[in-house]
C-alpha positions as CSV (number, residue, x, y, z in Angstrom):
1,X,46.1,15.9,21.9
2,X,44.0,13.4,20.6
3,X,40.3,13.8,21.9
4,X,39.5,10.7,24.2
5,X,36.9,8.0,22.7
6,X,34.6,6.0,24.5
7,X,32.9,3.2,23.2
8,X,31.1,0.8,24.5
9,X,32.3,2.4,28.0
10,X,29.8,2.5,31.2
11,X,29.4,6.0,32.6
12,X,26.7,5.2,34.3
13,X,26.8,7.9,37.8
14,X,29.9,9.8,36.4
15,X,29.8,13.7,37.4
16,X,31.2,16.2,34.4
17,X,32.0,19.7,36.0
18,X,33.3,22.5,33.7
19,X,34.3,20.0,31.0
20,X,34.4,21.3,27.2
21,X,32.2,19.2,25.0
22,X,32.4,21.4,22.0
23,X,32.1,19.4,18.6
24,X,31.5,16.3,20.5
25,X,29.6,13.4,18.6
26,X,27.0,10.9,20.7
27,X,25.4,8.1,18.8
28,X,23.1,5.4,20.6
29,X,24.0,7.0,23.7
30,X,21.4,6.6,26.7
31,X,21.3,9.8,29.0
32,X,18.0,8.5,30.6
33,X,17.8,10.4,34.5
34,X,20.4,12.7,33.6
35,X,20.7,16.1,35.1
36,X,22.2,19.2,33.3
37,X,22.8,22.4,34.9
38,X,24.2,25.8,33.5
39,X,25.0,24.0,30.4
40,X,24.8,26.0,27.0
41,X,23.2,23.9,23.7
42,X,23.9,26.3,20.9
43,X,23.9,25.4,18.2
44,X,23.3,21.8,19.1
45,X,21.2,19.2,16.9
46,X,20.0,16.0,18.5
47,X,17.8,13.0,17.3
48,X,16.2,10.9,19.8
49,X,13.9,9.9,22.4
50,X,13.3,13.0,24.4
51,X,10.4,11.7,26.4
52,X,10.6,13.7,29.9
53,X,12.9,15.9,28.5
54,X,12.3,19.3,30.2
55,X,14.3,22.8,29.0
56,X,14.6,25.6,32.0
57,X,11.4,24.0,33.2
58,X,9.5,23.3,30.4
59,X,8.6,19.4,28.9
60,X,9.9,19.5,25.6
61,X,8.7,16.3,24.2
62,X,4.9,17.6,23.5
63,X,6.0,20.8,21.8
64,X,8.5,18.6,19.5
65,X,5.9,16.2,18.9
66,X,3.2,18.3,18.3
67,X,5.5,19.9,15.5
68,X,6.3,16.2,13.9
69,X,3.0,15.8,13.2
70,X,2.4,19.0,11.7
71,X,5.1,18.5,9.1
72,X,3.9,14.4,9.0
73,X,0.2,13.6,10.0
74,X,1.4,10.0,9.3
75,X,2.8,10.2,12.8
76,X,-0.6,10.3,14.4
77,X,-1.1,6.4,13.3
78,X,1.6,5.0,14.8
79,X,-0.5,3.1,17.5
80,X,-3.6,3.2,14.7
81,X,-5.8,-0.2,14.7
82,X,-8.4,1.2,12.7
83,X,-7.8,-0.3,8.8
84,X,-9.3,2.9,7.4
85,X,-6.8,4.7,9.4
86,X,-3.8,2.5,8.7
87,X,-4.5,2.9,4.9
88,X,-4.5,6.5,5.2
89,X,-1.5,6.4,7.3
90,X,0.5,4.5,4.4
91,X,-0.6,6.6,1.6
92,X,0.5,9.5,2.9
93,X,3.9,8.2,3.6
94,X,3.9,6.8,0.0
95,X,2.8,10.2,-1.4
96,X,5.8,12.2,0.4
97,X,8.4,9.3,-0.8
98,X,7.2,10.0,-4.4
99,X,8.1,13.4,-3.6
100,X,10.7,12.6,-2.3
101,X,12.1,10.5,-5.1
102,X,11.1,13.3,-7.9
103,X,13.5,15.6,-5.7
104,X,16.3,13.3,-5.5
105,X,15.7,13.2,-9.4
106,X,16.4,16.7,-10.1
107,X,19.2,16.7,-8.0
108,X,23.1,16.7,-9.5
109,X,23.5,12.6,-10.7
110,X,24.6,10.5,-7.6
111,X,22.9,12.4,-5.5
112,X,21.2,9.2,-4.0
113,X,24.3,7.8,-3.0
114,X,25.6,10.6,-0.7
115,X,26.1,9.9,2.3
116,X,26.5,13.3,4.8
117,X,27.4,12.8,8.7
118,X,28.3,9.2,8.6
119,X,24.7,8.6,7.6
120,X,22.8,6.4,5.5
121,X,22.6,7.6,1.5
122,X,19.2,7.6,0.0
123,X,19.8,4.5,-1.5
124,X,20.4,2.8,1.7
125,X,17.6,4.2,3.5
126,X,15.6,2.8,1.0
127,X,17.4,-0.6,1.3
128,X,17.1,-0.2,5.0
129,X,13.1,-0.1,4.5
130,X,12.9,-2.7,2.6
131,X,14.6,-4.9,5.3
132,X,12.0,-3.5,7.6
133,X,9.1,-4.3,5.6
134,X,10.7,-7.8,5.3
135,X,11.5,-8.2,8.7
136,X,7.8,-7.3,10.3
137,X,5.6,-8.3,7.5
138,X,7.0,-10.3,4.2
139,X,9.3,-12.8,6.5
140,X,6.2,-13.6,8.9
141,X,4.3,-14.2,6.2
142,X,6.7,-16.4,3.8
143,X,9.5,-17.1,6.2
144,X,13.2,-16.6,5.8
145,X,12.7,-16.5,1.8
146,X,11.0,-13.4,2.8
147,X,13.8,-11.6,3.1
148,X,15.2,-9.4,0.0
149,X,19.2,-9.6,0.1
150,X,19.8,-6.0,-0.8
151,X,18.0,-5.5,2.7
152,X,19.6,-3.3,5.2
153,X,19.5,-4.4,9.1
154,X,19.2,-2.1,11.6
155,X,23.1,-1.6,13.2
156,X,24.5,-5.0,15.4
157,X,21.5,-7.3,14.3
158,X,24.0,-9.8,14.8
159,X,23.7,-9.4,18.4
160,X,20.6,-10.5,19.3
161,X,19.9,-13.5,17.1
162,X,21.2,-16.9,17.5
163,X,24.3,-18.0,15.9
164,X,24.5,-19.0,12.6
165,X,21.2,-17.2,11.7
166,X,21.5,-16.2,7.8
167,X,18.3,-14.3,6.7
168,X,19.9,-14.1,3.5
169,X,21.0,-10.7,3.3
170,X,23.9,-9.4,1.7
171,X,24.7,-6.1,3.5
172,X,27.8,-5.5,0.7
173,X,26.0,-5.6,-2.1
174,X,25.5,-2.0,-4.0
175,X,22.7,-2.0,-6.2
176,X,21.6,1.2,-7.9
177,X,19.1,3.4,-6.7
178,X,16.9,2.3,-10.1
179,X,17.6,-1.2,-8.7
180,X,16.5,-0.6,-5.5
181,X,13.4,1.6,-6.3
182,X,11.9,-1.2,-8.0
183,X,12.5,-3.5,-4.9
184,X,11.2,-1.1,-2.8
185,X,8.1,-0.4,-4.7
186,X,7.0,-4.1,-4.8
187,X,7.5,-4.5,-1.3
188,X,5.5,-0.9,-0.8
189,X,2.8,-2.7,-2.9
190,X,2.5,-5.5,-0.8
191,X,1.8,-4.0,2.3
192,X,-0.8,-1.3,0.5
193,X,-2.5,-4.9,-1.0
194,X,-2.9,-6.1,2.2
195,X,-4.4,-2.9,4.0
196,X,-6.8,-2.5,0.8
197,X,-8.6,-5.5,1.8
198,X,-7.2,-5.9,5.7
199,X,-10.1,-6.0,8.9
200,X,-9.9,-6.1,12.2
201,X,-9.7,-10.0,12.2
202,X,-6.6,-9.9,9.3
203,X,-4.7,-7.4,11.2
204,X,-5.1,-9.8,14.7
205,X,-3.8,-13.1,12.8
206,X,-0.7,-14.0,14.7
207,X,2.7,-14.6,12.9
208,X,6.0,-15.4,13.9
209,X,8.0,-12.3,15.2
210,X,12.1,-11.5,15.0
211,X,14.4,-13.0,16.6
212,X,15.3,-10.0,18.9
213,X,11.4,-9.4,19.7
214,X,10.1,-9.6,23.6
215,X,7.8,-12.7,22.4
216,X,7.9,-15.7,19.6
217,X,4.6,-13.9,18.0
218,X,3.3,-10.5,17.2
219,X,0.2,-9.7,15.6
220,X,-0.1,-8.5,11.8
221,X,-0.9,-4.7,13.3
222,X,1.7,-5.0,15.5
223,X,4.1,-5.2,12.7
224,X,2.3,-2.8,10.0
225,X,2.5,-0.1,13.1
226,X,6.6,-1.0,13.5
227,X,6.8,-0.5,9.2
228,X,4.6,2.9,9.5
229,X,7.2,4.3,12.5
230,X,10.1,3.2,10.5
231,X,8.6,5.1,7.4
232,X,7.9,8.4,9.1
233,X,11.6,8.2,11.2
234,X,13.5,7.5,7.9
235,X,11.3,9.8,5.6
236,X,12.3,12.4,8.0
237,X,15.8,11.2,8.1
238,X,15.7,11.4,4.4
239,X,14.5,14.8,4.0
240,X,17.1,16.1,6.9
241,X,20.1,14.9,4.7
242,X,19.0,16.0,1.4
243,X,18.6,19.4,2.9
244,X,22.3,19.2,4.1
245,X,23.2,18.0,0.8
246,X,21.4,20.8,-1.2
247,X,23.3,23.5,1.8
248,X,26.7,22.0,0.8
249,X,27.5,20.0,3.0
250,X,30.7,17.4,2.7
251,X,30.2,14.0,2.2
252,X,31.4,10.8,3.9
253,X,31.9,7.5,2.5
254,X,28.6,5.9,3.0
255,X,28.5,3.2,6.0
256,X,27.7,-0.5,5.4
257,X,25.4,-0.1,8.0
258,X,23.8,2.5,10.3
259,X,22.1,3.2,13.5
260,X,18.2,3.0,12.9
261,X,15.5,5.1,14.1
262,X,13.6,2.5,15.8
263,X,13.3,-1.0,15.2
264,X,10.2,-1.0,17.9
265,X,7.4,0.9,16.7
266,X,4.8,1.2,19.2
267,X,4.7,-2.4,19.7
268,X,8.2,-2.5,21.6
269,X,10.5,-4.8,20.2
270,X,13.8,-3.7,19.6
271,X,17.0,-4.2,21.5
272,X,17.8,-0.4,21.7
273,X,16.6,3.2,20.7
274,X,19.2,4.5,18.3
275,X,19.4,7.7,16.5
276,X,19.2,7.1,12.8
């Protein structure tokens, strides 16, 4: 019997009782307000927004957040407004990315292009971060020409932009990891150079927001906050998947698109809260 698939299916208010859900996969699924009783979560792996989640009466989100901040100190600066804190977060993040780059370099050839569990490869992750930087920083300053064609946008972006909108992206492109590293370094340098000189007045400057944003304008501070959150989340995903590769996980074809971690940041500008 072929397992059923529920894609773009509204199951709001559905009741599941004595239903085996072993080995199931959920992606971009909204469980808000769900109540689960007498369930088994043995071996369950969850990535997503767990605000308000309780297990056996214990609020889980504060525990997870504390551990993630221990692992990634930059997470504490998602909502930072002080240029000094923003610079510290950026420096911390890029230092860890450099460590991950060296780790990939020391792994078998081709590791950067290996995908596991239908997630983005390491190369694709960096391409996505190029697009995130362009979306929230480069393009607001330079206009549509600020998008690099190798950037990978979030899944279903086309659903949230006017028909015919062209950012000049080429998701079908297949640049090498080395080529992507060059573009990525240039984008990292742009943000770093801005933060090195930024003051409160510069951060408060208003620039055009992406088409899917709640308003037509954002501040550069809001854009930087989103980028820092994107960097944190995808750094976590990249390390997770490199661990899986080292543990012998079976590779899967790298998807041309994947659901991104979060395109809202603290500013709240994403159409969905995806998984990554």
